N, CA, C and O atoms as a GROMACS GRO file, in nm:
protein
  392
    1UNK      N    1  15.420  11.330 -10.784
    1UNK     CA    2  15.340  11.295 -10.847
    1UNK      C    3  15.245  11.419 -10.915
    1UNK      O    4  15.213  11.514 -10.843
    2UNK      N    5  15.195  11.414 -11.074
    2UNK     CA    6  15.125  11.523 -11.087
    2UNK      C    7  14.982  11.439 -11.109
    2UNK      O    8  14.949  11.321 -11.095
    3UNK      N    9  14.906  11.578 -11.157
    3UNK     CA   10  14.748  11.561 -11.200
    3UNK      C   11  14.732  11.484 -11.298
    3UNK      O   12  14.777  11.545 -11.395
    4UNK      N   13  14.687  11.369 -11.336
    4UNK     CA   14  14.625  11.385 -11.448
    4UNK      C   15  14.475  11.393 -11.492
    4UNK      O   16  14.402  11.315 -11.431
    5UNK      N   17  14.409  11.478 -11.595
    5UNK     CA   18  14.326  11.495 -11.650
    5UNK      C   19  14.213  11.408 -11.638
    5UNK      O   20  14.214  11.287 -11.663
    6UNK      N   21  14.095  11.489 -11.589
    6UNK     CA   22  13.988  11.341 -11.594
    6UNK      C   23  13.963  11.282 -11.695
    6UNK      O   24  13.968  11.160 -11.706
    7UNK      N   25  13.933  11.355 -11.779
    7UNK     CA   26  13.899  11.317 -11.967
    7UNK      C   27  14.023  11.196 -11.983
    7UNK      O   28  13.984  11.102 -12.052
    8UNK      N   29  14.128  11.186 -11.945
    8UNK     CA   30  14.212  11.127 -12.017
    8UNK      C   31  14.208  10.966 -11.870
    8UNK      O   32  14.250  10.851 -11.883
    9UNK      N   33  14.171  11.003 -11.801
    9UNK     CA   34  14.119  10.879 -11.717
    9UNK      C   35  13.984  10.824 -11.760
    9UNK      O   36  13.966  10.703 -11.750
   10UNK      N   37  13.893  10.898 -11.805
   10UNK     CA   38  13.804  10.838 -11.861
   10UNK      C   39  13.805  10.798 -11.962
   10UNK      O   40  13.742  10.692 -11.968
   11UNK      N   41  13.860  10.839 -12.079
   11UNK     CA   42  13.940  10.759 -12.210
   11UNK      C   43  13.982  10.605 -12.176
   11UNK      O   44  13.940  10.498 -12.222
   12UNK      N   45  14.080  10.635 -12.081
   12UNK     CA   46  14.142  10.496 -12.074
   12UNK      C   47  14.071  10.384 -12.019
   12UNK      O   48  14.101  10.266 -12.041
   13UNK      N   49  13.955  10.432 -11.931
   13UNK     CA   50  13.846  10.301 -11.864
   13UNK      C   51  13.728  10.288 -11.919
   13UNK      O   52  13.635  10.215 -11.885
   14UNK      N   53  13.739  10.382 -12.028
   14UNK     CA   54  13.643  10.303 -12.128
   14UNK      C   55  13.684  10.249 -12.240
   14UNK      O   56  13.607  10.191 -12.318
   15UNK      N   57  13.821  10.265 -12.261
   15UNK     CA   58  13.850  10.140 -12.369
   15UNK      C   59  13.945  10.005 -12.280
   15UNK      O   60  13.968   9.889 -12.314
   16UNK      N   61  13.974  10.067 -12.183
   16UNK     CA   62  13.965   9.910 -12.096
   16UNK      C   63  13.846   9.832 -12.060
   16UNK      O   64  13.853   9.712 -12.034
   17UNK      N   65  13.727   9.906 -12.057
   17UNK     CA   66  13.625   9.822 -12.029
   17UNK      C   67  13.560   9.771 -12.170
   17UNK      O   68  13.471   9.686 -12.173
   18UNK      N   69  13.615   9.831 -12.287
   18UNK     CA   70  13.567   9.778 -12.406
   18UNK      C   71  13.430   9.832 -12.452
   18UNK      O   72  13.373   9.755 -12.529
   19UNK      N   73  13.356   9.959 -12.419
   19UNK     CA   74  13.258   9.997 -12.455
   19UNK      C   75  13.309  10.155 -12.527
   19UNK      O   76  13.269  10.267 -12.496
   20UNK      N   77  13.385  10.126 -12.605
   20UNK     CA   78  13.406  10.284 -12.683
   20UNK      C   79  13.226  10.290 -12.751
   20UNK      O   80  13.148  10.385 -12.743
   21UNK      N   81  13.209  10.188 -12.801
   21UNK     CA   82  13.149  10.193 -12.899
   21UNK      C   83  12.984  10.221 -12.882
   21UNK      O   84  12.903  10.267 -12.963
   22UNK      N   85  12.966  10.167 -12.729
   22UNK     CA   86  12.811  10.215 -12.660
   22UNK      C   87  12.824  10.361 -12.600
   22UNK      O   88  12.725  10.415 -12.551
   23UNK      N   89  12.941  10.422 -12.605
   23UNK     CA   90  12.944  10.524 -12.527
   23UNK      C   91  12.943  10.674 -12.604
   23UNK      O   92  12.909  10.787 -12.568
   24UNK      N   93  13.017  10.598 -12.768
   24UNK     CA   94  12.986  10.682 -12.905
   24UNK      C   95  12.899  10.698 -12.941
   24UNK      O   96  12.879  10.802 -13.005
   25UNK      N   97  12.760  10.572 -12.912
   25UNK     CA   98  12.638  10.570 -12.953
   25UNK      C   99  12.563  10.686 -12.884
   25UNK      O  100  12.529  10.790 -12.940
   26UNK      N  101  12.543  10.658 -12.770
   26UNK     CA  102  12.511  10.734 -12.685
   26UNK      C  103  12.538  10.879 -12.703
   26UNK      O  104  12.457  10.971 -12.711
   27UNK      N  105  12.661  10.882 -12.707
   27UNK     CA  106  12.710  11.044 -12.708
   27UNK      C  107  12.602  11.105 -12.881
   27UNK      O  108  12.548  11.214 -12.901
   28UNK      N  109  12.611  10.970 -12.982
   28UNK     CA  110  12.505  11.079 -13.134
   28UNK      C  111  12.397  11.077 -13.057
   28UNK      O  112  12.373  11.191 -13.016
   29UNK      N  113  12.299  10.977 -13.009
   29UNK     CA  114  12.179  11.038 -12.932
   29UNK      C  115  12.156  11.151 -12.871
   29UNK      O  116  12.072  11.237 -12.898
   30UNK      N  117  12.254  11.148 -12.767
   30UNK     CA  118  12.226  11.319 -12.702
   30UNK      C  119  12.285  11.447 -12.835
   30UNK      O  120  12.253  11.566 -12.839
   31UNK      N  121  12.357  11.389 -12.909
   31UNK     CA  122  12.428  11.546 -12.993
   31UNK      C  123  12.291  11.507 -13.091
   31UNK      O  124  12.212  11.598 -13.067
   32UNK      N  125  12.245  11.439 -13.164
   32UNK     CA  126  12.125  11.441 -13.262
   32UNK      C  127  12.024  11.519 -13.193
   32UNK      O  128  11.980  11.617 -13.253
   33UNK      N  129  11.965  11.484 -13.039
   33UNK     CA  130  11.883  11.592 -12.942
   33UNK      C  131  11.885  11.781 -12.946
   33UNK      O  132  11.801  11.871 -12.948
   34UNK      N  133  12.066  11.766 -12.945
   34UNK     CA  134  12.095  11.859 -12.973
   34UNK      C  135  12.042  11.964 -13.088
   34UNK      O  136  11.998  12.078 -13.096
   35UNK      N  137  12.074  11.855 -13.168
   35UNK     CA  138  12.085  11.926 -13.338
   35UNK      C  139  11.942  11.947 -13.368
   35UNK      O  140  11.902  12.053 -13.416
   36UNK      N  141  11.848  11.827 -13.334
   36UNK     CA  142  11.668  11.919 -13.288
   36UNK      C  143  11.650  11.993 -13.273
   36UNK      O  144  11.578  12.059 -13.347
   37UNK      N  145  11.715  12.043 -13.147
   37UNK     CA  146  11.648  12.160 -13.036
   37UNK      C  147  11.713  12.284 -13.148
   37UNK      O  148  11.608  12.335 -13.187
   38UNK      N  149  11.772  12.322 -13.186
   38UNK     CA  150  11.900  12.403 -13.220
   38UNK      C  151  11.772  12.433 -13.335
   38UNK      O  152  11.683  12.513 -13.306
   39UNK      N  153  11.775  12.328 -13.524
   39UNK     CA  154  11.748  12.352 -13.629
   39UNK      C  155  11.542  12.384 -13.602
   39UNK      O  156  11.461  12.451 -13.665
   40UNK      N  157  11.534  12.313 -13.505
   40UNK     CA  158  11.344  12.328 -13.518
   40UNK      C  159  11.271  12.367 -13.418
   40UNK      O  160  11.323  12.355 -13.307
   41UNK      N  161  11.185  12.403 -13.422
   41UNK     CA  162  11.116  12.473 -13.306
   41UNK      C  163  11.081  12.369 -13.209
   41UNK      O  164  11.076  12.248 -13.232
   42UNK      N  165  11.059  12.426 -13.102
   42UNK     CA  166  11.015  12.347 -12.978
   42UNK      C  167  10.954  12.189 -13.002
   42UNK      O  168  10.997  12.076 -12.980
   43UNK      N  169  10.757  12.280 -13.094
   43UNK     CA  170  10.703  12.186 -13.104
   43UNK      C  171  10.714  12.035 -13.232
   43UNK      O  172  10.641  11.938 -13.254
   44UNK      N  173  10.864  12.091 -13.300
   44UNK     CA  174  10.883  11.986 -13.391
   44UNK      C  175  11.001  11.878 -13.266
   44UNK      O  176  11.005  11.761 -13.230
   45UNK      N  177  11.067  11.986 -13.242
   45UNK     CA  178  11.152  11.872 -13.143
   45UNK      C  179  11.068  11.827 -13.047
   45UNK      O  180  11.092  11.799 -13.165
   46UNK      N  181  11.024  11.806 -12.997
   46UNK     CA  182  10.932  11.729 -12.873
   46UNK      C  183  10.877  11.599 -12.926
   46UNK      O  184  10.868  11.490 -12.871
   47UNK      N  185  10.844  11.637 -13.042
   47UNK     CA  186  10.755  11.479 -13.132
   47UNK      C  187  10.908  11.388 -13.206
   47UNK      O  188  10.912  11.309 -13.301
   48UNK      N  189  10.984  11.422 -13.145
   48UNK     CA  190  11.141  11.341 -13.249
   48UNK      C  191  11.174  11.301 -13.144
   48UNK      O  192  11.155  11.365 -13.040
   49UNK      N  193  11.250  11.148 -13.154
   49UNK     CA  194  11.317  11.059 -13.045
   49UNK      C  195  11.423  10.976 -13.108
   49UNK      O  196  11.407  10.880 -13.184
   50UNK      N  197  11.548  11.035 -13.060
   50UNK     CA  198  11.643  10.934 -13.100
   50UNK      C  199  11.627  10.780 -13.030
   50UNK      O  200  11.600  10.770 -12.910
   51UNK      N  201  11.648  10.653 -13.121
   51UNK     CA  202  11.643  10.550 -13.033
   51UNK      C  203  11.752  10.510 -13.047
   51UNK      O  204  11.831  10.536 -12.956
   52UNK      N  205  11.785  10.455 -13.128
   52UNK     CA  206  11.936  10.410 -13.123
   52UNK      C  207  12.012  10.423 -13.266
   52UNK      O  208  11.948  10.480 -13.355
   53UNK      N  209  12.167  10.367 -13.300
   53UNK     CA  210  12.238  10.409 -13.413
   53UNK      C  211  12.307  10.264 -13.434
   53UNK      O  212  12.348  10.206 -13.333
   54UNK      N  213  12.324  10.191 -13.587
   54UNK     CA  214  12.360  10.072 -13.570
   54UNK      C  215  12.392  10.080 -13.753
   54UNK      O  216  12.313  10.095 -13.847
   55UNK      N  217  12.578  10.059 -13.749
   55UNK     CA  218  12.613  10.065 -13.874
   55UNK      C  219  12.592  10.193 -13.931
   55UNK      O  220  12.561  10.198 -14.050
   56UNK      N  221  12.608  10.327 -13.848
   56UNK     CA  222  12.616  10.455 -13.942
   56UNK      C  223  12.428  10.489 -13.954
   56UNK      O  224  12.382  10.599 -13.987
   57UNK      N  225  12.365  10.400 -13.930
   57UNK     CA  226  12.213  10.419 -13.942
   57UNK      C  227  12.148  10.493 -13.831
   57UNK      O  228  12.124  10.413 -13.741
   58UNK      N  229  12.111  10.611 -13.802
   58UNK     CA  230  12.020  10.657 -13.661
   58UNK      C  231  11.893  10.632 -13.697
   58UNK      O  232  11.838  10.658 -13.805
   59UNK      N  233  11.852  10.585 -13.610
   59UNK     CA  234  11.653  10.541 -13.569
   59UNK      C  235  11.626  10.679 -13.547
   59UNK      O  236  11.712  10.766 -13.531
   60UNK      N  237  11.496  10.697 -13.547
   60UNK     CA  238  11.481  10.835 -13.471
   60UNK      C  239  11.274  10.786 -13.487
   60UNK      O  240  11.226  10.754 -13.596
   61UNK      N  241  11.201  10.792 -13.374
   61UNK     CA  242  11.086  10.785 -13.394
   61UNK      C  243  11.038  10.933 -13.386
   61UNK      O  244  11.090  11.025 -13.323
   62UNK      N  245  10.904  10.934 -13.481
   62UNK     CA  246  10.843  11.061 -13.495
   62UNK      C  247  10.673  11.043 -13.460
   62UNK      O  248  10.609  10.942 -13.490
   63UNK      N  249  10.629  11.137 -13.405
   63UNK     CA  250  10.459  11.096 -13.423
   63UNK      C  251  10.347  11.122 -13.485
   63UNK      O  252  10.232  11.147 -13.449
   64UNK      N  253  10.446  11.104 -13.663
   64UNK     CA  254  10.338  11.125 -13.736
   64UNK      C  255  10.415  11.095 -13.827
   64UNK      O  256  10.534  11.116 -13.802
   65UNK      N  257  10.379  11.034 -13.971
   65UNK     CA  258  10.433  10.996 -14.068
   65UNK      C  259  10.454  11.129 -14.168
   65UNK      O  260  10.518  11.112 -14.272
   66UNK      N  261  10.409  11.238 -14.141
   66UNK     CA  262  10.409  11.367 -14.206
   66UNK      C  263  10.535  11.456 -14.196
   66UNK      O  264  10.602  11.513 -14.282
   67UNK      N  265  10.546  11.447 -14.058
   67UNK     CA  266  10.657  11.514 -13.935
   67UNK      C  267  10.800  11.432 -14.002
   67UNK      O  268  10.905  11.491 -14.027
   68UNK      N  269  10.775  11.282 -14.024
   68UNK     CA  270  10.908  11.226 -14.085
   68UNK      C  271  10.945  11.246 -14.258
   68UNK      O  272  11.038  11.227 -14.336
   69UNK      N  273  10.834  11.285 -14.256
   69UNK     CA  274  10.869  11.279 -14.449
   69UNK      C  275  10.919  11.432 -14.427
   69UNK      O  276  11.007  11.468 -14.504
   70UNK      N  277  10.870  11.529 -14.328
   70UNK     CA  278  10.894  11.714 -14.362
   70UNK      C  279  11.040  11.620 -14.296
   70UNK      O  280  11.106  11.635 -14.398
   71UNK      N  281  11.106  11.561 -14.230
   71UNK     CA  282  11.246  11.570 -14.148
   71UNK      C  283  11.345  11.502 -14.245
   71UNK      O  284  11.468  11.498 -14.249
   72UNK      N  285  11.235  11.442 -14.330
   72UNK     CA  286  11.341  11.322 -14.415
   72UNK      C  287  11.402  11.430 -14.549
   72UNK      O  288  11.508  11.422 -14.611
   73UNK      N  289  11.293  11.527 -14.562
   73UNK     CA  290  11.363  11.637 -14.662
   73UNK      C  291  11.478  11.708 -14.596
   73UNK      O  292  11.557  11.761 -14.674
   74UNK      N  293  11.502  11.718 -14.477
   74UNK     CA  294  11.599  11.812 -14.441
   74UNK      C  295  11.733  11.730 -14.356
   74UNK      O  296  11.806  11.786 -14.274
   75UNK      N  297  11.744  11.565 -14.402
   75UNK     CA  298  11.819  11.503 -14.359
   75UNK      C  299  11.963  11.507 -14.405
   75UNK      O  300  12.055  11.454 -14.343
   76UNK      N  301  11.974  11.573 -14.514
   76UNK     CA  302  12.159  11.602 -14.538
   76UNK      C  303  12.131  11.763 -14.465
   76UNK      O  304  12.203  11.843 -14.525
   77UNK      N  305  12.076  11.810 -14.393
   77UNK     CA  306  12.150  11.927 -14.344
   77UNK      C  307  12.156  11.851 -14.200
   77UNK      O  308  12.261  11.855 -14.136
   78UNK      N  309  12.033  11.776 -14.145
   78UNK     CA  310  12.103  11.752 -14.012
   78UNK      C  311  12.190  11.649 -14.024
   78UNK      O  312  12.264  11.652 -13.926
   79UNK      N  313  12.209  11.591 -14.072
   79UNK     CA  314  12.343  11.508 -14.088
   79UNK      C  315  12.495  11.581 -14.099
   79UNK      O  316  12.586  11.512 -14.052
   80UNK      N  317  12.525  11.682 -14.144
   80UNK     CA  318  12.563  11.757 -14.168
   80UNK      C  319  12.615  11.864 -14.000
   80UNK      O  320  12.726  11.902 -13.963
   81UNK      N  321  12.516  11.876 -13.956
   81UNK     CA  322  12.499  11.946 -13.864
   81UNK      C  323  12.554  11.861 -13.728
   81UNK      O  324  12.606  11.895 -13.622
   82UNK      N  325  12.508  11.711 -13.798
   82UNK     CA  326  12.530  11.627 -13.623
   82UNK      C  327  12.656  11.579 -13.632
   82UNK      O  328  12.729  11.562 -13.535
   83UNK      N  329  12.698  11.545 -13.793
   83UNK     CA  330  12.841  11.480 -13.828
   83UNK      C  331  12.983  11.593 -13.762
   83UNK      O  332  13.093  11.548 -13.729
   84UNK      N  333  12.943  11.746 -13.755
   84UNK     CA  334  13.031  11.815 -13.711
   84UNK      C  335  13.066  11.829 -13.585
   84UNK      O  336  13.160  11.901 -13.554
   85UNK      N  337  13.008  11.774 -13.511
   85UNK     CA  338  13.070  11.711 -13.405
   85UNK      C  339  13.196  11.600 -13.424
   85UNK      O  340  13.260  11.585 -13.320
   86UNK      N  341  13.230  11.541 -13.509
   86UNK     CA  342  13.298  11.434 -13.475
   86UNK      C  343  13.388  11.494 -13.583
   86UNK      O  344  13.363  11.597 -13.644
   87UNK      N  345  13.515  11.404 -13.602
   87UNK     CA  346  13.663  11.446 -13.740
   87UNK      C  347  13.579  11.343 -13.810
   87UNK      O  348  13.651  11.329 -13.909
   88UNK      N  349  13.517  11.294 -13.823
   88UNK     CA  350  13.436  11.174 -13.903
   88UNK      C  351  13.318  11.160 -13.946
   88UNK      O  352  13.243  11.238 -13.887
   89UNK      N  353  13.249  11.078 -14.046
   89UNK     CA  354  13.107  11.090 -14.074
   89UNK      C  355  13.099  10.948 -13.947
   89UNK      O  356  13.179  10.855 -13.959
   90UNK      N  357  13.024  10.948 -13.865
   90UNK     CA  358  12.940  10.904 -13.787
   90UNK      C  359  12.844  10.814 -13.824
   90UNK      O  360  12.850  10.693 -13.844
   91UNK      N  361  12.736  10.911 -13.829
   91UNK     CA  362  12.625  10.878 -13.901
   91UNK      C  363  12.602  10.894 -14.063
   91UNK      O  364  12.615  11.010 -14.100
   92UNK      N  365  12.579  10.822 -14.141
   92UNK     CA  366  12.550  10.775 -14.271
   92UNK      C  367  12.389  10.872 -14.275
   92UNK      O  368  12.381  10.994 -14.286
   93UNK      N  369  12.292  10.790 -14.265
   93UNK     CA  370  12.191  10.838 -14.284
   93UNK      C  371  12.076  10.786 -14.187
   93UNK      O  372  12.106  10.699 -14.106
   94UNK      N  373  11.941  10.835 -14.190
   94UNK     CA  374  11.871  10.875 -14.070
   94UNK      C  375  11.755  10.752 -14.115
   94UNK      O  376  11.737  10.718 -14.232
   95UNK      N  377  11.700  10.708 -14.027
   95UNK     CA  378  11.583  10.611 -14.038
   95UNK      C  379  11.450  10.697 -13.961
   95UNK      O  380  11.444  10.721 -13.840
   96UNK      N  381  11.363  10.731 -14.049
   96UNK     CA  382  11.239  10.775 -13.920
   96UNK      C  383  11.146  10.696 -13.924
   96UNK      O  384  11.109  10.655 -14.034
   97UNK      N  385  11.070  10.642 -13.783
   97UNK     CA  386  10.991  10.588 -13.769
   97UNK      C  387  10.863  10.648 -13.734
   97UNK      O  388  10.856  10.693 -13.619
   98UNK      N  389  10.738  10.659 -13.823
   98UNK     CA  390  10.636  10.672 -13.736
   98UNK      C  391  10.543  10.602 -13.678
   98UNK      O  392  10.464  10.656 -13.600
   0.00000   0.00000   0.00000
C-alpha cells in the first residue's frame, strides 16, 4: 500500500463534504490580505479588512472613505494581483465599505 499525498486527501474530503465554495471564499480572503500587505504600506494594510466574497464581488471594510476611494482607484491592480493566484477570474470587482 502506497502513501497518498495529504493534499489529495484534503481535496477529496472537501469535495465529499460539499464545502468547496466556502473553502475557496476563505482562501480569497486570505489571499486579499496577502496582496494588500505586499502592495501597500503597513498603515494602509492595518486599516483594511476583507469581509466576504459573494457572486465574484469581494466586500472590504475600510476605516475611512478617503482610503476606500484611494483603494478603488487601485482596483484593477489589486484584482490582477489577487486573481493571479487562481487559473480563472475568481474576483470580478471589489466593494469598499467605509
